[in-house]
C-alpha positions in Angstrom: 0.2 24.2 16.0 -3.2 24.5 14.2 -5.5 21.7 15.2 -6.8 19.5 12.3 -10.6 19.1 11.9 -12.0 15.6 12.1 -12.7 15.8 8.3 -9.1 16.8 7.6 -7.8 13.9 9.8 -10.1 11.4 8.0 -8.8 12.5 4.7 -5.1 11.8 5.7 -5.4 8.7 7.9 -4.6 6.2 5.1 -1.4 8.2 4.2 -0.6 8.4 7.9 -0.9 4.6 8.4 1.2 4.0 5.3 4.0 6.4 6.5 3.6 8.7 3.5 3.3 12.0 5.4 5.8 14.5 6.6 6.7 14.5 10.3 5.0 17.9 10.6 1.7 16.5 9.3 2.1 13.4 11.4 2.5 15.6 14.5 -0.7 17.4 13.7 -2.5 14.1 13.3 -1.1 12.7 16.6 -2.1 15.9 18.4 -5.7 15.6 17.1 -5.9 11.9 18.0 -4.7 12.7 21.5 -7.6 15.0 22.1 -10.5 13.6 20.0 -12.0 10.3 21.3 -14.2 9.7 18.3 -11.2 10.0 16.0 -9.2 7.8 18.3 -11.9 5.1 18.0 -12.0 5.5 14.2 -8.3 5.3 13.9 -8.0 2.2 16.1 -10.7 0.5 14.0 -9.0 1.5 10.8 -5.6 0.3 12.1 -7.0 -3.0 13.1 -8.8 -3.5 9.8 -5.6 -2.8 7.9 -3.7 -5.3 10.2 -6.3 -8.0 9.6 -6.3 -7.4 5.8 -2.5 -7.8 5.8 -2.8 -11.2 7.4 -5.1 -12.5 4.7 -3.5 -14.9 2.3 -3.0 -13.7 -1.2 -5.5 -15.2 -3.6 -4.0 -17.8 -6.0 -3.0 -16.7 -9.4 -5.4 -18.0 -12.0 -3.8 -20.7 -14.2 -4.3 -18.8 -17.4 -2.5 -15.8 -16.0 0.4 -18.0 -14.8 0.6 -19.6 -18.3 0.5 -16.2 -20.0 3.3 -14.9 -17.8 5.5 -18.0 -18.4 5.0 -17.7 -22.2 5.9 -14.1 -22.2 9.0 -14.8 -20.2 10.0 -17.6 -22.6 9.4 -15.4 -25.6 11.5 -12.6 -24.0 14.3 -15.1 -23.2 14.3 -16.5 -26.8 14.4 -12.9 -28.2 17.3 -11.9 -26.0 19.1 -15.2 -26.6 18.7 -14.8 -30.4 20.0 -11.2 -30.2 23.1 -12.3 -28.2 23.7 -15.2 -30.7 23.6 -12.8 -33.6 26.1 -10.4 -32.0 28.7 -13.2 -31.3 
């Protein structure tokens, strides 16, 4: 197995954390992490940052966006209802 460089590892870590890589690439990343203390530290920090960000509450939806979505849904509902009425 060819060892990844630190730069190659850094370029793939987000994909690694998101589970988007093949098992072969993941094996290369795990092998590098098992032998490179600076990359281990970077990876743990990135992993913790992602975990903390996932715990943040979602920002509230602005009122104007909520109203716009509701109006679009109503318009679509009226359009579909009118079409079904015409076909009956």
